[in-house]
MARGUTOR-952259 format. One record per atom (N, C-alpha, C, O): residue number from 0; residue in one letter; x, y, z. Coordinates in pm, whole numbers. Example, Ala and Ser with C-alpha at 12.3 -4.5 7.8 and 13.67 -1.06 7.14 Angstrom:
     n   res        x        y        z
     0     A     1319     -569      780
     0     A     1230     -450      780
     0     A     1320     -330      780
     0     A     1424     -332      846
     1     S     1285     -225      708
     1     S     1367     -106      714
     1     S     1290        3      787
     1     S     1341      114      804
This chain:
     n   res        x        y        z
     0     X     1385    -6078     2268
     0     X     1398    -5936     2255
     0     X     1400    -5872     2393
     0     X     1333    -5917     2487
     1     X     1476    -5769     2401
     1     X     1488    -5700     2528
     1     X     1383    -5590     2539
     1     X     1339    -5532     2440
     2     X     1343    -5565     2662
     2     X     1251    -5455     2686
     2     X     1327    -5324     2675
     2     X     1442    -5313     2716
     3     X     1259    -5225     2618
     3     X     1321    -5093     2611
     3     X     1319    -5029     2748
     3     X     1219    -5035     2820
     4     X     1429    -4969     2783
     4     X     1436    -4903     2912
     4     X     1372    -4766     2903
     4     X     1388    -4695     2803
     5     X     1302    -4730     3004
     5     X     1241    -4598     3004
     5     X     1348    -4495     3037
     5     X     1445    -4525     3107
     6     X     1329    -4380     2990
     6     X     1428    -4274     3010
     6     X     1417    -4209     3147
     6     X     1507    -4136     3189
     7     X     1310    -4233     3215
     7     X     1293    -4173     3347
     7     X     1387    -4240     3446
     7     X     1399    -4362     3450
     8     X     1450    -4161     3521
     8     X     1537    -4213     3626
     8     X     1457    -4213     3755
     8     X     1389    -4115     3787
     9     X     1464    -4321     3829
     9     X     1383    -4334     3949
     9     X     1423    -4237     4059
     9     X     1340    -4201     4142
    10     X     1548    -4193     4061
    10     X     1596    -4108     4168
    10     X     1549    -3963     4156
    10     X     1550    -3891     4255
    11     X     1508    -3919     4036
    11     X     1471    -3779     4017
    11     X     1319    -3768     4020
    11     X     1248    -3838     3949
    12     X     1273    -3679     4104
    12     X     1129    -3657     4117
    12     X     1088    -3541     4028
    12     X     1172    -3468     3975
    13     X      960    -3525     4014
    13     X      907    -3410     3940
    13     X      946    -3282     4011
    13     X      966    -3283     4133
    14     X      958    -3173     3939
    14     X      996    -3048     4005
    14     X      895    -3011     4113
    14     X      774    -3019     4093
    15     X      946    -2972     4223
    15     X      859    -2935     4334
    15     X      833    -2785     4329
    15     X      884    -2713     4243
    16     X      753    -2742     4423
    16     X      718    -2601     4431
    16     X      842    -2517     4455
    16     X      853    -2406     4402
    17     X      935    -2568     4535
    17     X     1055    -2491     4565
    17     X     1141    -2472     4440
    17     X     1198    -2365     4419
    18     X     1151    -2576     4359
    18     X     1229    -2564     4235
    18     X     1166    -2461     4141
    18     X     1236    -2382     4078
    19     X     1034    -2464     4132
    19     X      966    -2367     4045
    19     X      984    -2226     4099
    19     X     1000    -2131     4023
    20     X      982    -2215     4231
    20     X      997    -2084     4293
    20     X     1135    -2026     4264
    20     X     1151    -1906     4245
    21     X     1235    -2113     4260
    21     X     1370    -2068     4231
    21     X     1386    -2025     4085
    21     X     1466    -1936     4055
    22     X     1312    -2088     3996
    22     X     1324    -2056     3853
    22     X     1255    -1926     3817
    22     X     1300    -1856     3726
    23     X     1150    -1891     3884
    23     X     1071    -1773     3845
    23     X     1148    -1642     3852
    23     X     1130    -1559     3763
    24     X     1233    -1617     3953
    24     X     1306    -1490     3952
    24     X     1401    -1478     3834
    24     X     1422    -1367     3784
    25     X     1457    -1587     3788
    25     X     1548    -1577     3673
    25     X     1472    -1539     3548
    25     X     1523    -1466     3464
    26     X     1348    -1590     3534
    26     X     1268    -1553     3417
    26     X     1232    -1405     3419
    26     X     1237    -1338     3316
    27     X     1197    -1353     3535
    27     X     1162    -1212     3543
    27     X     1285    -1124     3518
    27     X     1273    -1016     3460
    28     X     1401    -1170     3560
    28     X     1523    -1094     3532
    28     X     1551    -1090     3383
    28     X     1599     -989     3331
    29     X     1522    -1199     3313
    29     X     1542    -1201     3168
    29     X     1452    -1100     3099
    29     X     1492    -1034     3003
    30     X     1330    -1088     3149
    30     X     1238     -991     3090
    30     X     1287     -848     3114
    30     X     1275     -763     3026
    31     X     1341     -823     3231
    31     X     1389     -689     3262
    31     X     1518     -656     3188
    31     X     1543     -540     3155
    32     X     1598     -757     3161
    32     X     1728     -734     3098
    32     X     1719     -719     2946
    32     X     1816     -678     2883
    33     X     1604     -750     2888
    33     X     1592     -737     2743
    33     X     1607     -591     2702
    33     X     1558     -500     2771
    34     X     1674     -569     2592
    34     X     1691     -431     2546
    34     X     1565     -385     2474
    34     X     1488     -465     2422
    35     X     1547     -256     2472
    35     X     1431     -198     2405
    35     X     1445     -207     2254
    35     X     1557     -210     2203
    36     X     1335     -211     2182
    36     X     1345     -205     2036
    36     X     1410      -74     1993
    36     X     1403       25     2065
    37     X     1472      -75     1877
    37     X     1548       42     1833
    37     X     1460      164     1817
    37     X     1504      276     1846
    38     X     1335      145     1772
    38     X     1249      262     1750
    38     X     1204      322     1883
    38     X     1186      444     1891
    39     X     1187      240     1987
    39     X     1153      294     2119
    39     X     1272      368     2176
    39     X     1259      476     2232
    40     X     1389      308     2159
    40     X     1512      372     2208
    40     X     1532      508     2140
    40     X     1564      606     2206
    41     X     1513      511     2011
    41     X     1536      635     1936
    41     X     1432      742     1968
    41     X     1467      855     2003
    42     X     1304      706     1957
    42     X     1199      807     1969
    42     X     1170      850     2113
    42     X     1153      969     2141
    43     X     1165      753     2203
    43     X     1118      786     2336
    43     X     1230      804     2438
    43     X     1209      868     2541
    44     X     1348      751     2411
    44     X     1458      768     2505
    44     X     1550      881     2457
    44     X     1579      975     2531
    45     X     1597      871     2333
    45     X     1692      970     2283
    45     X     1625     1104     2252
    45     X     1672     1209     2295
    46     X     1515     1100     2176
    46     X     1448     1225     2137
    46     X     1364     1279     2253
    46     X     1357     1400     2274
    47     X     1300     1190     2327
    47     X     1225     1233     2445
    47     X     1077     1257     2419
    47     X     1019     1349     2477
    48     X     1016     1178     2333
    48     X      872     1191     2312
    48     X      797     1149     2437
    48     X      850     1071     2517
    49     X      675     1199     2457
    49     X      600     1167     2579
    49     X      570     1018     2592
    49     X      551      948     2493
    50     X      565      971     2716
    50     X      538      829     2742
    50     X      395      792     2706
    50     X      368      676     2675
    51     X      303      888     2709
    51     X      164      860     2671
    51     X      157      812     2527
    51     X       77      725     2494
    52     X      239      869     2442
    52     X      241      828     2301
    52     X      289      685     2287
    52     X      238      610     2203
    53     X      386      646     2368
    53     X      437      509     2363
    53     X      327      410     2399
    53     X      314      305     2336
    54     X      249      443     2500
    54     X      139      355     2540
    54     X       38      343     2427
    54     X       -8      232     2397
    55     X        3      454     2363
    55     X      -92      450     2252
    55     X      -36      371     2134
    55     X     -109      296     2070
    56     X       91      388     2106
    56     X      154      316     1995
    56     X      152      166     2022
    56     X      122       87     1933
    57     X      185      127     2143
    57     X      187      -15     2176
    57     X       47      -77     2174
    57     X       31     -191     2131
    58     X      -55       -1     2219
    58     X     -192      -50     2212
    58     X     -237      -68     2068
    58     X     -298     -168     2032
    59     X     -206       32     1984
    59     X     -246       21     1843
    59     X     -170      -91     1772
    59     X     -224     -155     1683
    60     X      -45     -114     1811
    60     X       32     -224     1754
    60     X      -33     -358     1790
    60     X      -40     -448     1707
    61     X      -79     -368     1913
    61     X     -145     -492     1956
    61     X     -275     -513     1879
    61     X     -303     -624     1835
    62     X     -355     -407     1863
    62     X     -479     -418     1787
    62     X     -452     -454     1642
    62     X     -524     -533     1582
    63     X     -347     -395     1585
    63     X     -310     -421     1446
    63     X     -271     -567     1426
    63     X     -313     -629     1327
    64     X     -194     -622     1517
    64     X     -155     -763     1502
    64     X     -275     -855     1518
    64     X     -284     -956     1447
    65     X     -368     -823     1608
    65     X     -489     -903     1622
    65     X     -574     -894     1496
    65     X     -631     -995     1453
    66     X     -584     -776     1437
    66     X     -662     -758     1315
    66     X     -602     -841     1201
    66     X     -676     -904     1124
    67     X     -471     -841     1191
    67     X     -406     -919     1086
    67     X     -430    -1068     1107
    67     X     -454    -1141     1010
    68     X     -423    -1114     1229
    68     X     -445    -1256     1257
    68     X     -588    -1297     1224
    68     X     -611    -1406     1172
    69     X     -685    -1211     1255
    69     X     -826    -1246     1238
    69     X     -877    -1228     1094
    69     X     -961    -1306     1049
    70     X     -828    -1129     1023
    70     X     -884    -1095      893
    70     X     -782    -1106      780
    70     X     -772    -1016      697
    71     X     -708    -1214      775
    71     X     -605    -1229      671
    71     X     -666    -1233      532
    71     X     -615    -1169      440
    72     X     -774    -1307      515
    72     X     -836    -1322      383
    72     X     -888    -1187      332
    72     X     -869    -1154      215
    73     X     -952    -1112      418
    73     X    -1005     -982      380
    73     X     -893     -885      342
    73     X     -907     -807      248
    74     X     -784     -889      416
    74     X     -671     -801      388
    74     X     -606     -837      254
    74     X     -567     -748      179
    75     X     -595     -966      225
    75     X     -536    -1009       97
    75     X     -624     -963      -19
    75     X     -572     -916     -121
    76     X     -756     -977       -6
    76     X     -847     -931     -112
    76     X     -834     -781     -130
    76     X     -829     -733     -244
    77     X     -828     -707      -22
    77     X     -813     -562      -30
    77     X     -683     -524     -100
    77     X     -681     -430     -181
    78     X     -575     -595      -71
    78     X     -446     -565     -135
    78     X     -451     -593     -285
    78     X     -394     -517     -363
    79     X     -519     -702     -326
    79     X     -532     -730     -469
    79     X     -613     -622     -540
    79     X     -578     -580     -650
    80     X     -721     -577     -477
    80     X     -802     -470     -537
    80     X     -721     -342     -547
    80     X     -725     -274     -650
    81     X     -647     -309     -443
    81     X     -564     -190     -444
    81     X     -455     -199     -551
    81     X     -427     -101     -620
    82     X     -394     -316     -565
    82     X     -292     -335     -668
    82     X     -352     -322     -808
    82     X     -289     -266     -897
    83     X     -472     -374     -827
    83     X     -540     -362     -956
    83     X     -570     -217     -990
    83     X     -548     -173    -1103
    84     X     -621     -144     -893
    84     X     -649       -2     -918
    84     X     -522       76     -947
    84     X     -520      164    -1033
    85     X     -417       45     -876
    85     X     -288      113     -898
    85     X     -233       80    -1035
    85     X     -172      165    -1100
    86     X     -254      -43    -1080
    86     X     -202      -85    -1210
    86     X     -277      -15    -1324
    86     X     -215       26    -1422
    87     X     -410       -2    -1311
    87     X     -490       54    -1420
    87     X     -504      206    -1414
    87     X     -554      265    -1510
    88     X     -464      271    -1308
    88     X     -479      416    -1297
    88     X     -408      492    -1408
    88     X     -467      585    -1464
    89     X     -284      459    -1445
    89     X     -220      533    -1554
    89     X     -293      518    -1687
    89     X     -296      611    -1767
    90     X     -352      403    -1711
    90     X     -427      381    -1836
    90     X     -550      471    -1838
    90     X     -581      533    -1940
    91     X     -621      476    -1726
    91     X     -741      559    -1717
    91     X     -704      707    -1730
    91     X     -774      782    -1798
    92     X     -597      747    -1666
    92     X     -555      887    -1673
    92     X     -515      926    -1815
    92     X     -549     1034    -1863
    93     X     -443      838    -1883
    93     X     -402      864    -2021
    93     X     -524      878    -2111
    93     X     -530      968    -2194
    94     X     -621      789    -2094
    94     X     -743      794    -2177
    94     X     -821      922    -2150
    94     X     -872      984    -2244
    95     X     -831      962    -2025
    95     X     -903     1085    -1991
    95     X     -834     1207    -2054
    95     X     -901     1295    -2107
    96     X     -702     1211    -2047
    96     X     -629     1323    -2106
    96     X     -648     1327    -2257
    96     X     -659     1435    -2316
    97     X     -650     1209    -2322
    97     X     -671     1204    -2467
    97     X     -810     1256    -2505
    97     X     -824     1333    -2600
    98     X     -912     1215    -2430
    98     X    -1048     1261    -2459
    98     X    -1061     1411    -2436
    98     X    -1126     1481    -2513
    99     X     -999     1461    -2330
    99     X    -1002     1605    -2305
    99     X     -933     1682    -2417
    99     X     -981     1786    -2461
   100     X     -820     1630    -2464
   100     X     -748     1694    -2572
   100     X     -833     1697    -2700
   100     X     -838     1799    -2769
   101     X     -898     1585    -2731
   101     X     -982     1580    -2851
   101     X    -1100     1675    -2841
   101     X    -1136     1739    -2940
   102     X    -1160     1684    -2723
   102     X    -1273     1778    -2707
   102     X    -1225     1922    -2723
   102     X    -1292     2002    -2789
   103     X    -1112     1955    -2665
   103     X    -1059     2091    -2680
   103     X    -1024     2121    -2826
   103     X    -1048     2231    -2875
   104     X     -966     2022    -2894
   104     X     -930     2042    -3035
   104     X    -1056     2059    -3119
   104     X    -1058     2143    -3210
   105     X    -1160     1982    -3093
   105     X    -1285     1996    -3168
   105     X    -1345     2135    -3147
   105     X    -1389     2199    -3242
   106     X    -1346     2181    -3022
   106     X    -1398     2317    -2995
   106     X    -1314     2423    -3065
   106     X    -1368     2520    -3117
   107     X    -1184     2405    -3067
   107     X    -1095     2499    -3134
   107     X    -1124     2502    -3284
   107     X    -1131     2609    -3345
   108     X    -1140     2384    -3343
   108     X    -1166     2378    -3487
   108     X    -1299     2443    -3520
   108     X    -1309     2520    -3616
   109     X    -1402     2412    -3443
   109     X    -1535     2469    -3470
   109     X    -1534     2621    -3454
   109     X    -1590     2692    -3537
   110     X    -1471     2671    -3345
   110     X    -1477     2814    -3316
   110     X    -1383     2897    -3403
   110     X    -1419     3007    -3444
   111     X    -1263     2847    -3431
   111     X    -1163     2931    -3498
   111     X    -1153     2909    -3648
   111     X    -1117     3003    -3720
   112     X    -1183     2791    -3697
   112     X    -1167     2764    -3840
   112     X    -1293     2793    -3920
   112     X    -1287     2818    -4040
   113     X    -1408     2791    -3854
   113     X    -1535     2823    -3917
   113     X    -1556     2741    -4044
   113     X    -1583     2795    -4151
   114     X    -1542     2611    -4030
   114     X    -1562     2520    -4143
   114     X    -1710     2490    -4157
   114     X    -1778     2460    -4058
   115     X    -1761     2498    -4278
   115     X    -1903     2477    -4301
   115     X    -1930     2332    -4343
   115     X    -2020     2268    -4289
   116     X    -1854     2282    -4436
   116     X    -1880     2149    -4492
   116     X    -1793     2042    -4424
   116     X    -1719     1971    -4492
   117     X    -1802     2030    -4295
   117     X    -1726     1928    -4223
   117     X    -1823     1843    -4141
   117     X    -1906     1896    -4066
   118     X    -1811     1713    -4156
   118     X    -1899     1626    -4078
   118     X    -1829     1582    -3950
   118     X    -1713     1615    -3925
   119     X    -1902     1506    -3871
   119     X    -1853     1465    -3740
   119     X    -1727     1380    -3749
   119     X    -1632     1401    -3673
   120     X    -1724     1286    -3841
   120     X    -1608     1196    -3854
   120     X    -1482     1274    -3893
   120     X    -1374     1246    -3842
   121     X    -1497     1369    -3983
   121     X    -1381     1450    -4022
   121     X    -1332     1536    -3905
   121     X    -1212     1553    -3885
   122     X    -1427     1590    -3829
   122     X    -1391     1670    -3713
   122     X    -1315     1585    -3610
   122     X    -1216     1630    -3552
   123     X    -1363     1463    -3588
   123     X    -1295     1374    -3494
   123     X    -1156     1338    -3546
   123     X    -1060     1332    -3469
   124     X    -1145     1314    -3677
   124     X    -1015     1280    -3736
   124     X     -917     1396    -3719
   124     X     -801     1374    -3683
   125     X     -962     1517    -3745
   125     X     -874     1633    -3732
   125     X     -831     1656    -3587
   125     X     -716     1689    -3561
   126     X     -924     1639    -3494
   126     X     -890     1660    -3353
   126     X     -793     1552    -3303
   126     X     -702     1582    -3226
   127     X     -813     1428    -3347
   127     X     -721     1320    -3308
   127     X     -582     1346    -3367
   127     X     -481     1326    -3301
   128     X     -579     1391    -3492
   128     X     -452     1422    -3557
   128     X     -380     1534    -3483
   128     X     -259     1528    -3462
   129     X     -454     1635    -3443
   129     X     -395     1747    -3371
   129     X     -338     1701    -3236
   129     X     -229     1744    -3197
   130     X     -411     1614    -3164
   130     X     -364     1565    -3034
   130     X     -243     1474    -3047
   130     X     -165     1460    -2953
   131     X     -227     1412    -3164
   131     X     -111     1327    -3186
   131     X        8     1405    -3240
   131     X      111     1346    -3272
   132     X       -4     1534    -3251
   132     X      108     1617    -3295
   132     X      101     1654    -3442
   132     X      196     1710    -3497
   133     X      -11     1624    -3505
   133     X      -25     1658    -3647
   133     X      -50     1805    -3667
   133     X      -82     1878    -3573
   134     X      -36     1849    -3792
   134     X      -56     1991    -3821
   134     X     -154     2013    -3934
   134     X     -142     2111    -4008
   135     X     -250     1925    -3951
   135     X     -351     1942    -4056
   135     X     -439     2063    -4030
   135     X     -492     2122    -4124
   136     X     -458     2099    -3905
   136     X     -540     2215    -3873
   136     X     -478     2340    -3934
   136     X     -549     2426    -3985
   137     X     -347     2350    -3928
   137     X     -280     2467    -3984
   137     X     -286     2466    -4136
   137     X     -289     2572    -4198
   138     X     -290     2348    -4197
   138     X     -303     2340    -4342
   138     X     -442     2382    -4387
   138     X     -458     2439    -4495
   139     X     -542     2354    -4304
   139     X     -679     2398    -4337
   139     X     -683     2549    -4343
   139     X     -749     2605    -4430
   140     X     -616     2614    -4255
   140     X     -612     2760    -4253
   140     X     -548     2811    -4381
   140     X     -591     2911    -4439
   141     X     -444     2742    -4424
   141     X     -375     2783    -4547
   141     X     -464     2762    -4668
   141     X     -456     2840    -4763
   142     X     -549     2659    -4668
   142     X     -638     2634    -4781
   142     X     -748     2740    -4791
   142     X     -787     2778    -4901
   143     X     -796     2787    -4678
   143     X     -902     2886    -4677
   143     X     -853     3021    -4730
   143     X     -927     3091    -4800
   144     X     -731     3058    -4697
   144     X     -680     3191    -4735
   144     X     -647     3198    -4878
   144     X     -604     3302    -4926
């Protein structure tokens, strides 16, 4: 079996200080030649917002990225809790509106119909019927007259 040849060529030495020195200006030119992000171009160059705001925005962006890197688990838990609350909010709101409607209907029946022989269950039934669009309350008025 033959020995594997190494890929290193004997004639080429490791980069020297002079070679590194020659490469560094090209890297700095690349950094200077990069175009600005579109939002910086739009807000701070075209519109002319103050440069102090740009510094604050960039600092807060840096803090935000560090926070995301460090607290990913906490952020994910917070997002799930927020999504759960957002999902159940319409259900809670609907239930609250239904209870408010039933309470108002019960007060209306007690104050305006002046029914003597009505128990709690019948009052709840009439108020629920009224909130669902029923008209039994109006029929009670017709029975009394």
